[in-house]
ZARO-19705 format. One line per field, with one value per residue (C-alpha): residue in three letters; chain; x, y, z. Coordinates in steps of 0.02 Angstrom, whole numbers, plus 50000, padded with zeros to 5 digits. Example, Ala and Ser with C-alpha at 12.3 -4.5 7.8 and 13.67 -1.06 7.14 Angstrom:
<sites>
resn <- (Ala, Ser);
chain <- (A, A);
east <- (50615, 50684);
north <- (49775, 49947);
up <- (50390, 50357);
</sites>
This chain:
<sites>
resn <- (Met, Ser, Phe, Ala, Val, His, Gly, Leu, Ala, Val, Ser, Arg, Gly, Val, Ala, Ile, Gly, Arg, Ala, Val, Ile, Val, Ser, Ser, Ser, Arg, Leu, Asp, Val, Ala, His, Tyr, Tyr, Val, Pro, Val, Asp, Gln, Cys, Pro, Ala, Glu, Val, Glu, Arg, Leu, Arg, Ala, Ala, Arg, Asn, Val, Val, Ala, Glu, Glu, Ile, Gly, Arg, Val, Gln, Asn, Ser, Leu, His, Asp, Leu, Gly, Ser, His, Asp, Ala, His, Pro, Glu, Leu, Ala, Ala, Leu, Leu, Asp, Val, His, Leu, Met, Leu, Leu, Gln, Asp, Glu, Gln, Leu, Ile, Ser, Gly, Val, Lys, Phe, Trp, Ile, Gln, Glu, Arg, His, Tyr, Asn, Ala, Glu, Trp, Ala, Leu, Thr, Thr, Gln, Leu, Glu, Val, Ile, Ala, Arg, Gln, Phe, Asp, Glu, Met, Glu, Asp, Pro, Tyr, Leu, Arg, Glu, Arg, Lys, Ala, Asp, Leu, Glu, Gln, Val, Val, Glu, Arg, Met, Leu, Arg, Val, Met, His, Gly, Val, Ser, Ser, Pro, Val, Ala, Ala, Pro, Ala, Gly, Ala, Asn, Asp, Thr, Arg, Ser, Pro, Val, Asp, Pro, Ala, Ala, Asp, Ala, Pro, Leu, Val, Leu, Ile, Ala, His, Asp, Leu, Ser, Pro, Ala, Asp, Met, Leu, Gln, Phe, Lys, Gln, Ser, Val, Phe, Ala, Gly, Phe, Val, Thr, Asp, Val, Gly, Gly, Lys, Thr, Ser, His, Thr, Ala, Ile, Val, Ala, Arg, Ser, Met, Asp, Ile, Pro, Ala, Val, Val, Gly, Ala, Arg, Ser, Ala, Ser, Gln, Val, Ile, Arg, Gln, Asp, Asp, Trp, Val, Ile, Ile, Asp, Gly, Asp, Ala, Gly, Val, Val, Leu, Val, Asp, Pro, Ser, Pro, Val, Leu, Leu, Ala, Glu, Tyr, Gly, Ala, Lys, Gln, Arg, Gln, Gly, Glu, Ile, Glu, Arg, Glu, Arg, Leu, Ser, Arg, Leu, Lys, Asn, Thr, Pro, Ala, Ile, Thr, Leu, Asp, Gly, Gln, Arg, Ile, Glu, Leu, Leu, Ala, Asn, Ile, Glu, Gln, Pro, Glu, Asp, Ala, Ala, Gly, Ala, Leu, Lys, Ala, Gly, Ala, Val, Gly, Val, Gly, Leu, Phe, Arg, Ser, Glu, Phe, Leu, Phe, Met, Gly, Arg, Asn, Gly, Arg, Leu, Pro, Asp, Glu, Glu, Glu, Gln, Tyr, His, Ala, Tyr, Arg, Arg, Ala, Val, Glu, Gly, Met, Gln, Gly, Leu, Pro, Val, Thr, Ile, Arg, Thr, Ile, Asp, Val, Gly, Ala, Asp, Lys, Pro, Leu, Asp, Arg, Gly, Thr, Arg, Ala, Ala, Asp, Asp, His, Leu, Asn, Pro, Ala, Leu, Gly, Leu, Arg, Ala, Ile, Arg, Trp, Ser, Leu, Ala, Glu, Pro, Ala, Met, Phe, Leu, Val, Gln, Leu, Arg, Ala, Ile, Leu, Arg, Ala, Ala, Ala, His, Gly, Ser, Val, Asn, Leu, Leu, Ile, Pro, Met, Leu, Ala, His, Ala, Gly, Glu, Ile, Arg, Gln, Thr, Leu, Ser, Leu, Ile, Asp, Lys, Ala, Arg, Glu, Gln, Leu, Asp, Ala, Arg, Gly, Ala, Val, His, Gly, Pro, Val, Arg, Ile, Gly, Ala, Met, Ile, Glu, Ile, Pro, Ala, Ala, Ala, Leu, Thr, Ile, Pro, Leu, Phe, Leu, Arg, His, Phe, Asp, Phe, Leu, Ser, Ile, Gly, Thr, Asn, Asp, Leu, Ile, Gln, Tyr, Thr, Leu, Ala, Ile, Asp, Arg, Ala, Asp, Glu, Ser, Val, Ser, His, Leu, Tyr, Asp, Pro, Val, His, Pro, Ala, Val, Leu, Gln, Leu, Ile, Ala, Gly, Thr, Ile, Ala, Gln, Cys, Gln, Ala, Gln, Gly, Lys, Thr, Val, Ser, Val, Cys, Gly, Glu, Met, Ala, Gly, Asp, Val, Ser, Met, Thr, Arg, Leu, Leu, Leu, Gly, Leu, Gly, Leu, Arg, Ser, Phe, Ser, Met, His, Pro, Ser, Gln, Ile, Leu, Ala, Val, Lys, Gln, Gln, Ile, Leu, Arg, Cys, Asp, Thr, Ser, Arg, Leu, Gln, Thr, Trp, Ala, Gln, Thr, Val, Leu, Ser, Ala, Glu, Asp, Pro, Ala, Ala, Leu, Met, Thr, Asp);
chain <- (A, A, A, A, A, A, A, A, A, A, A, A, A, A, A, A, A, A, A, A, A, A, A, A, A, A, A, A, A, A, A, A, A, A, A, A, A, A, A, A, A, A, A, A, A, A, A, A, A, A, A, A, A, A, A, A, A, A, A, A, A, A, A, A, A, A, A, A, A, A, A, A, A, A, A, A, A, A, A, A, A, A, A, A, A, A, A, A, A, A, A, A, A, A, A, A, A, A, A, A, A, A, A, A, A, A, A, A, A, A, A, A, A, A, A, A, A, A, A, A, A, A, A, A, A, A, A, A, A, A, A, A, A, A, A, A, A, A, A, A, A, A, A, A, A, A, A, A, A, A, A, A, A, A, A, A, A, A, A, A, A, A, A, A, A, A, A, A, A, A, A, A, A, A, A, A, A, A, A, A, A, A, A, A, A, A, A, A, A, A, A, A, A, A, A, A, A, A, A, A, A, A, A, A, A, A, A, A, A, A, A, A, A, A, A, A, A, A, A, A, A, A, A, A, A, A, A, A, A, A, A, A, A, A, A, A, A, A, A, A, A, A, A, A, A, A, A, A, A, A, A, A, A, A, A, A, A, A, A, A, A, A, A, A, A, A, A, A, A, A, A, A, A, A, A, A, A, A, A, A, A, A, A, A, A, A, A, A, A, A, A, A, A, A, A, A, A, A, A, A, A, A, A, A, A, A, A, A, A, A, A, A, A, A, A, A, A, A, A, A, A, A, A, A, A, A, A, A, A, A, A, A, A, A, A, A, A, A, A, A, A, A, A, A, A, A, A, A, A, A, A, A, A, A, A, A, A, A, A, A, A, A, A, A, A, A, A, A, A, A, A, A, A, A, A, A, A, A, A, A, A, A, A, A, A, A, A, A, A, A, A, A, A, A, A, A, A, A, A, A, A, A, A, A, A, A, A, A, A, A, A, A, A, A, A, A, A, A, A, A, A, A, A, A, A, A, A, A, A, A, A, A, A, A, A, A, A, A, A, A, A, A, A, A, A, A, A, A, A, A, A, A, A, A, A, A, A, A, A, A, A, A, A, A, A, A, A, A, A, A, A, A, A, A, A, A, A, A, A, A, A, A, A, A, A, A, A, A, A, A, A, A, A, A, A, A, A, A, A, A, A, A, A, A, A, A, A, A, A, A, A, A, A, A, A, A, A, A, A, A, A, A, A, A, A, A, A, A, A, A, A, A, A, A, A, A, A, A, A, A, A, A, A, A, A, A, A, A, A, A, A, A, A, A, A, A, A, A, A, A, A, A, A, A, A, A, A, A, A, A, A, A, A, A, A, A, A, A, A, A, A, A, A, A, A, A);
east <- (48590, 48775, 48896, 49088, 49181, 49353, 49497, 49677, 49757, 49869, 49858, 49841, 49698, 49517, 49401, 49213, 49075, 48946, 48948, 48982, 48951, 49053, 48985, 49113, 49259, 49210, 49069, 48954, 49018, 48907, 48983, 48924, 49023, 49048, 49040, 49213, 49202, 49145, 49314, 49400, 49304, 49304, 49495, 49468, 49342, 49468, 49640, 49503, 49484, 49653, 49702, 49575, 49619, 49814, 49755, 49684, 49810, 49943, 49797, 49818, 50007, 50019, 49887, 50005, 50137, 50064, 50020, 50200, 50275, 50168, 49998, 50047, 50151, 50277, 50243, 50074, 50183, 50253, 50104, 50023, 50193, 50153, 49975, 50023, 50155, 50022, 49924, 50048, 50062, 50106, 50037, 49877, 49864, 49922, 49786, 49646, 49672, 49691, 49498, 49412, 49513, 49525, 49363, 49251, 49222, 49168, 49279, 49241, 49226, 49412, 49465, 49405, 49462, 49623, 49646, 49597, 49744, 49859, 49790, 49807, 50011, 50006, 49904, 50049, 50186, 50260, 50316, 50148, 50181, 50225, 50077, 49971, 50006, 49882, 49767, 49848, 49830, 49635, 49621, 49681, 49546, 49423, 49454, 49460, 49285, 49215, 49260, 49175, 49032, 49040, 49041, 49153, 49255, 49210, 49301, 49193, 49116, 48928, 48815, 48766, 48895, 48917, 48748, 48735, 48726, 48805, 48667, 48808, 48798, 48637, 48755, 48917, 48943, 48977, 49115, 49107, 49222, 49237, 49178, 49236, 49296, 49469, 49535, 49660, 49814, 49720, 49573, 49682, 49740, 49551, 49530, 49662, 49572, 49398, 49285, 49305, 49398, 49443, 49420, 49388, 49401, 49345, 49525, 49705, 49842, 49964, 50083, 49944, 49958, 49797, 49900, 50054, 49977, 49853, 50014, 50119, 49987, 49931, 49744, 49639, 49617, 49541, 49589, 49564, 49385, 49302, 49118, 49113, 49049, 48893, 48858, 48876, 48731, 48740, 48722, 48754, 48861, 49025, 49178, 49357, 49491, 49645, 49731, 49645, 49575, 49394, 49253, 49107, 48935, 48796, 48902, 48802, 48799, 48912, 49049, 49016, 49088, 49227, 49304, 49280, 49388, 49515, 49529, 49567, 49690, 49756, 49785, 49873, 50004, 50033, 50050, 50190, 50284, 50312, 50409, 50531, 50589, 50747, 50761, 50898, 50877, 50974, 50917, 50897, 51082, 51180, 51155, 51134, 51011, 50993, 50832, 50816, 50676, 50621, 50580, 50521, 50547, 50674, 50571, 50510, 50684, 50590, 50477, 50608, 50696, 50557, 50520, 50696, 50771, 50956, 50980, 50891, 50933, 50834, 50800, 50680, 50742, 50627, 50490, 50582, 50569, 50368, 50229, 50345, 50319, 50512, 50557, 50675, 50767, 50913, 51089, 51052, 50864, 50929, 51085, 50979, 50857, 50984, 51037, 50910, 50880, 51051, 51043, 50891, 50947, 51099, 51228, 51151, 51188, 51069, 51062, 50996, 50965, 50975, 50815, 50719, 50619, 50615, 50572, 50389, 50354, 50333, 50514, 50572, 50508, 50430, 50591, 50499, 50336, 50234, 50202, 50380, 50369, 50290, 50345, 50396, 50458, 50595, 50627, 50727, 50697, 50819, 50990, 50993, 50890, 51001, 51156, 51069, 51028, 51207, 51213, 51042, 51149, 51279, 51191, 51103, 51268, 51339, 51220, 51235, 51406, 51391, 51262, 51389, 51485, 51359, 51355, 51354, 51299, 51281, 51239, 51132, 51117, 50964, 50936, 51099, 51131, 51292, 51486, 51470, 51355, 51435, 51587, 51491, 51418, 51570, 51646, 51511, 51531, 51705, 51667, 51544, 51676, 51823, 51690, 51635, 51837, 51859, 51750, 51811, 51649, 51650, 51598, 51605, 51635, 51496, 51495, 51446, 51307, 51199, 51032, 51002, 50820, 50859, 50896, 51047, 51119, 51076, 51188, 51335, 51357, 51555, 51564, 51484, 51572, 51722, 51655, 51528, 51544, 51372, 51220, 51032, 50901, 50753, 50635, 50495, 50545, 50663, 50501, 50416, 50576, 50600, 50421, 50387, 50248, 50178, 50110, 50010, 49907, 49747, 49735, 49923, 49934, 49880, 50063, 50162, 50251, 50408, 50432, 50448, 50579, 50669, 50670, 50726, 50871, 50924, 50903, 51009, 51146, 51161, 51160, 51289, 51411, 51413, 51433, 51581, 51672, 51632, 51506, 51343, 51196, 51019, 50836, 50740, 50589, 50409, 50486, 50576, 50440, 50337, 50352, 50280, 50480, 50563, 50621, 50662, 50785, 50860, 50898, 50974, 51101, 51011, 51079, 50992, 50825, 50758, 50566, 50436, 50460, 50270, 50339, 50506, 50445, 50322, 50507, 50597, 50477, 50501, 50672, 50694, 50599, 50721, 50873, 50972, 51069, 50900, 50853, 50978, 50940, 50754, 50797, 50897, 50734, 50628, 50767, 50748, 50570, 50478, 50327, 50418, 50263, 50210, 50332, 50332, 50222, 50332);
north <- (55061, 55064, 54991, 54995, 55045, 54979, 55052, 55114, 55186, 55329, 55469, 55434, 55482, 55498, 55620, 55614, 55724, 55737, 55657, 55782, 55680, 55722, 55564, 55552, 55664, 55611, 55719, 55656, 55689, 55713, 55603, 55706, 55727, 55896, 55969, 55975, 56202, 56189, 56080, 56226, 56317, 56146, 56161, 56340, 56277, 56152, 56275, 56425, 56287, 56240, 56436, 56430, 56303, 56349, 56515, 56423, 56323, 56483, 56573, 56413, 56422, 56604, 56529, 56430, 56549, 56677, 56515, 56470, 56315, 56322, 56302, 56220, 56074, 56080, 55926, 56010, 56137, 55999, 55926, 56069, 56100, 55932, 55962, 56120, 56009, 55882, 56043, 56076, 55875, 55870, 55681, 55756, 55903, 55825, 55673, 55784, 55886, 55717, 55669, 55835, 55871, 55677, 55587, 55767, 55726, 55849, 55930, 55844, 55674, 55679, 55744, 55597, 55489, 55533, 55519, 55336, 55320, 55368, 55309, 55134, 55179, 55227, 55054, 54956, 55046, 54933, 55033, 55096, 55263, 55311, 55215, 55319, 55479, 55416, 55509, 55682, 55654, 55619, 55775, 55877, 55797, 55835, 56020, 56053, 55965, 56066, 56227, 56180, 56141, 56285, 56178, 56235, 56129, 55987, 56049, 56222, 56228, 56184, 56334, 56333, 56206, 56258, 56256, 56079, 56027, 55865, 55752, 55734, 55904, 56019, 56159, 56143, 56163, 55970, 55944, 55888, 55754, 55752, 55598, 55590, 55489, 55578, 55725, 55851, 55931, 56098, 56030, 55978, 56165, 56212, 56084, 56139, 56313, 56225, 56152, 55975, 55894, 55718, 55653, 55476, 55420, 55298, 55264, 55291, 55210, 55237, 55317, 55404, 55594, 55600, 55485, 55585, 55764, 55689, 55621, 55785, 55874, 55769, 55762, 55590, 55515, 55332, 55304, 55163, 55141, 55074, 55135, 55255, 55379, 55288, 55182, 55346, 55471, 55658, 55698, 55549, 55525, 55460, 55408, 55393, 55290, 55335, 55205, 55073, 55114, 55116, 55218, 55193, 55250, 55300, 55262, 55227, 55333, 55193, 55218, 55402, 55416, 55271, 55362, 55528, 55478, 55411, 55561, 55671, 55548, 55558, 55742, 55738, 55591, 55689, 55852, 55731, 55655, 55854, 55884, 55740, 55850, 55921, 55754, 55634, 55465, 55402, 55186, 55175, 55074, 55225, 55185, 55333, 55298, 55398, 55432, 55507, 55578, 55510, 55662, 55679, 55840, 55994, 56098, 55928, 55969, 56092, 55961, 55842, 55988, 56006, 55839, 55832, 55728, 55742, 55720, 55670, 55458, 55462, 55587, 55507, 55590, 55518, 55630, 55777, 55679, 55632, 55690, 55762, 55635, 55599, 55793, 55759, 55879, 55960, 55955, 56137, 56100, 55935, 56037, 56186, 56064, 55945, 56112, 56174, 56001, 56034, 56200, 56157, 56029, 56176, 56051, 55898, 55748, 55723, 55540, 55575, 55409, 55406, 55391, 55239, 55220, 55083, 55050, 54998, 55194, 55339, 55386, 55269, 55411, 55266, 55169, 55009, 54942, 54905, 54749, 54684, 54698, 54548, 54575, 54760, 54717, 54621, 54723, 54857, 54978, 55051, 55085, 54962, 55085, 55226, 55092, 55094, 55268, 55346, 55509, 55519, 55467, 55544, 55714, 55662, 55613, 55776, 55872, 55779, 55807, 55992, 55985, 55903, 56078, 56158, 56029, 55840, 55731, 55549, 55454, 55304, 55196, 55058, 54886, 54833, 54648, 54596, 54630, 54712, 54841, 54908, 54919, 55010, 55135, 55180, 55202, 55330, 55415, 55445, 55473, 55608, 55694, 55708, 55808, 55926, 55965, 55959, 56114, 56173, 56156, 56180, 56005, 55915, 55751, 55606, 55447, 55306, 55174, 55056, 54996, 54788, 54767, 54616, 54436, 54426, 54556, 54530, 54367, 54453, 54574, 54539, 54621, 54777, 54828, 54804, 54940, 55051, 55155, 55120, 55025, 55071, 54900, 54940, 54825, 54861, 54792, 54654, 54587, 54595, 54499, 54374, 54314, 54321, 54446, 54587, 54713, 54796, 54649, 54647, 54457, 54412, 54574, 54479, 54366, 54518, 54496, 54581, 54458, 54315, 54217, 54220, 54411, 54438, 54337, 54432, 54606, 54525, 54461, 54625, 54715, 54598, 54589, 54790, 54823, 54681, 54787, 54952, 55011, 55105, 55049, 55099, 55043, 55157, 55063, 55070, 54965, 55098, 55202, 55046, 55075, 54882, 54841, 54979, 54826, 54716, 54801, 54871, 54709, 54652, 54792, 54909, 55117, 55213, 55218, 55316, 55346, 55492, 55650, 55617, 55429, 55508, 55572, 55395, 55284, 55400, 55371, 55178, 55196, 55301, 55124, 55010, 54912, 54860, 54743, 54666, 54644, 54559, 54389, 54422, 54465, 54305, 54206, 54302, 54245, 54075, 54060, 53964, 54094, 54265, 54365, 54271, 54302, 54483, 54553, 54459);
up <- (47333, 47371, 47257, 47210, 47049, 47041, 46964, 46972, 47129, 47077, 47187, 47375, 47507, 47519, 47423, 47470, 47398, 47259, 47083, 46934, 46786, 46612, 46536, 46390, 46319, 46141, 46067, 45947, 45787, 45613, 45445, 45275, 45141, 45068, 44875, 44790, 44800, 44998, 45012, 45066, 45188, 45285, 45293, 45360, 45480, 45549, 45532, 45655, 45771, 45781, 45829, 45944, 46027, 46020, 46105, 46244, 46285, 46279, 46412, 46501, 46518, 46539, 46701, 46750, 46747, 46856, 46976, 47006, 47055, 47208, 47142, 46960, 46940, 46811, 46713, 46687, 46574, 46513, 46449, 46391, 46252, 46209, 46146, 46084, 45979, 45922, 45858, 45735, 45674, 45506, 45510, 45602, 45495, 45322, 45352, 45392, 45235, 45127, 45202, 45172, 44985, 44934, 45007, 45052, 45214, 45320, 45426, 45609, 45523, 45435, 45602, 45704, 45555, 45548, 45762, 45723, 45586, 45726, 45863, 45817, 45801, 45986, 46038, 45950, 46085, 46184, 46331, 46433, 46464, 46287, 46222, 46360, 46259, 46128, 46267, 46217, 46053, 46090, 46193, 46050, 45937, 46067, 46089, 45934, 45915, 46062, 45980, 45826, 45927, 46031, 46206, 46349, 46454, 46536, 46704, 46724, 46889, 46875, 46921, 47104, 47120, 47304, 47350, 47366, 47563, 47633, 47715, 47851, 47887, 47818, 47865, 47774, 47578, 47506, 47403, 47235, 47143, 46933, 46865, 46678, 46542, 46535, 46590, 46485, 46548, 46518, 46632, 46771, 46771, 46804, 46898, 47024, 47047, 47057, 47194, 47153, 47286, 47182, 47013, 46921, 46759, 46649, 46551, 46600, 46669, 46812, 46679, 46610, 46607, 46735, 46870, 46843, 46883, 47012, 47100, 47086, 47152, 47269, 47239, 47283, 47098, 47041, 46831, 46735, 46819, 46643, 46649, 46807, 46723, 46656, 46802, 46919, 46922, 46916, 47111, 47198, 47331, 47302, 47400, 47304, 47398, 47326, 47411, 47355, 47186, 47250, 47208, 47328, 47259, 47373, 47539, 47691, 47850, 47921, 47771, 47782, 47960, 47924, 47781, 47851, 47982, 47864, 47771, 47909, 47959, 47809, 47810, 47969, 47907, 47750, 47890, 47998, 47828, 47777, 47936, 47879, 47731, 47798, 47908, 47837, 47801, 47913, 47987, 48183, 48145, 48062, 47879, 47785, 47631, 47456, 47404, 47244, 47145, 46941, 46828, 46646, 46610, 46682, 46764, 46877, 46957, 47104, 47138, 47171, 47288, 47377, 47411, 47498, 47342, 47371, 47173, 47015, 47004, 46820, 46706, 46553, 46424, 46303, 46350, 46269, 46105, 46117, 46025, 45878, 45732, 45693, 45721, 45850, 45964, 45898, 46016, 46068, 46118, 46231, 46272, 46359, 46432, 46500, 46575, 46653, 46747, 46806, 46867, 46934, 47054, 47153, 47130, 47165, 47055, 46910, 46801, 46624, 46531, 46352, 46257, 46303, 46129, 45998, 45809, 45855, 45893, 45790, 45831, 45709, 45569, 45478, 45448, 45468, 45452, 45617, 45570, 45567, 45745, 45813, 45978, 46008, 46194, 46135, 45976, 45918, 46073, 46208, 46182, 46020, 45925, 45981, 45922, 45751, 45766, 45803, 45703, 45820, 45976, 45957, 45960, 46132, 46195, 46138, 46215, 46390, 46402, 46365, 46503, 46627, 46617, 46747, 46870, 46911, 46780, 46775, 46615, 46610, 46462, 46463, 46413, 46398, 46382, 46260, 46281, 46080, 46146, 46283, 46195, 46047, 46176, 46262, 46090, 46047, 46223, 46179, 45993, 46061, 46183, 46009, 45920, 46052, 46066, 45878, 45889, 46049, 46142, 46339, 46410, 46577, 46659, 46669, 46776, 46680, 46719, 46639, 46686, 46749, 46662, 46571, 46668, 46545, 46611, 46798, 46750, 46704, 46836, 46838, 46647, 46680, 46835, 46724, 46619, 46716, 46869, 46924, 46904, 46902, 46921, 46822, 46905, 46803, 46661, 46737, 46818, 46659, 46549, 46719, 46724, 46523, 46582, 46476, 46640, 46500, 46452, 46584, 46553, 46632, 46759, 46898, 46867, 46867, 47039, 47106, 47245, 47140, 47193, 47012, 47031, 47189, 47169, 47021, 47140, 47265, 47175, 47077, 47253, 47331, 47171, 47172, 47352, 47346, 47190, 47284, 47149, 47178, 47150, 47148, 47100, 47004, 46959, 47047, 47188, 47251, 47276, 47384, 47550, 47574, 47476, 47578, 47717, 47600, 47496, 47639, 47700, 47537, 47564, 47451, 47497, 47354, 47314, 47154, 47142, 47093, 47221, 47301, 47383, 47464, 47624, 47657, 47617, 47718, 47853, 47839, 47839, 47996, 48080, 48003, 48088, 47939, 48039, 48103, 47924, 47839, 47906, 47886, 47696, 47687, 47724, 47620, 47487, 47491, 47547, 47415, 47443, 47487, 47483, 47636, 47714, 47671, 47821, 47954);
</sites>
């Protein structure tokens, strides 16, 4: 009997095939006590498993290098680096040793116990991107458990997989789709080289590593499908609709034919979009639109160029600080990372956002108890955290200024709201320059910008325009703070509304005031890459969009079809409407 499983649409396209089930990524773990004299042996078992996993990841990295950038996205390499760092994490290692040596747990039990301890810290994080990094830690632990159990990777193609025949065309080999609890970055590389045409995971969000890699590789995928691995059976026929976030199980012949046609149409559309790469983003009435890329790692610059981006509008520098348990990257490491991004863009501008983390996250190095932060979204995060840690902030500022000697760099400050914060920030930037000059270090000029993501900032734009060269609207947080909606909370996520009249008024006001002062303004949140929002943003006067590279060509296609002179009147009608969403299809 046909049924549907709903999840999150994270990577476009349609995949049709037989299901290969990996029911759970968490292996059964035995729980028993070991005698005192056996504790050293348990620690050694753990160390051996860790070394094996490190060697496995090293081999995958070498394979990735051999494949080259055409076959393996740089984000995958960055995530593998994170896994290696987690393997060496002192909190994980010392914690596991404690459970073995002091509580006499067996190695597997000690490992999973410490995982739960650290996982709780991830659960308390406000930032959805960093919160979902818990999955990386879980996968590192799972790989160690698999080594101790002698179990292979879940995505190794099953024997005889290509012998499965399609009921639609018995002469053709049936594609396979993977249904799993979760997938690690290393598994994703094997996935790329395997027979699987798409995947579904029980867990994950739109900013989880599986979603990131799926979009990067352009693989049809649905994540957060909850119990998919339990309700879908081995060898079931499955349709993965990556556009709608729906998984259709045991579909009828009519549905198979319908989605087969949709799949072919999608392939034709992608080919058509690829031809737009070198086409300037100019509207029908001659308005040139700037399409920029959001990136997380220096190596992502290659993907941005490949997608036709004319620069990087948002380099999320916090990715460099992830998974280090307080061992923050020093100035040299950061400088080389920023320099690689700048040089990778081959002369095009790179906007580097200073670290966006908060006191509720592991990067605070335990300076405050988690219980002190009853509402982390409103706590010591982003620029507030940087100003509270000026030594750390100066390290980052010096690294960015040095990288600016190698190309065009913009410096972007997140979550500013107060004049005092602005003055402190600009003072520290000046101090960083003075420190570099004092030691004779080469550095370059930067344009300095501010993110508008707090309603208080959007309502005091003249203050920001007096101090900054450009502004960037972070719509994700602006919507969250304007509507008092935690977008990660499923119970209220339906109220997260990008076209709420209050949100649109703040965005429109920011764009209009920037234009009046001759200052550049961009949107770097999810709205920028949402083609359903392109016409409205153009009508409101936006001329600079920054998004994930995979979204650029689709947005460009929409731009090429627009006449901004005609959109202005319609946009004002939407802006003044009680229910703007009802007018969005006009």
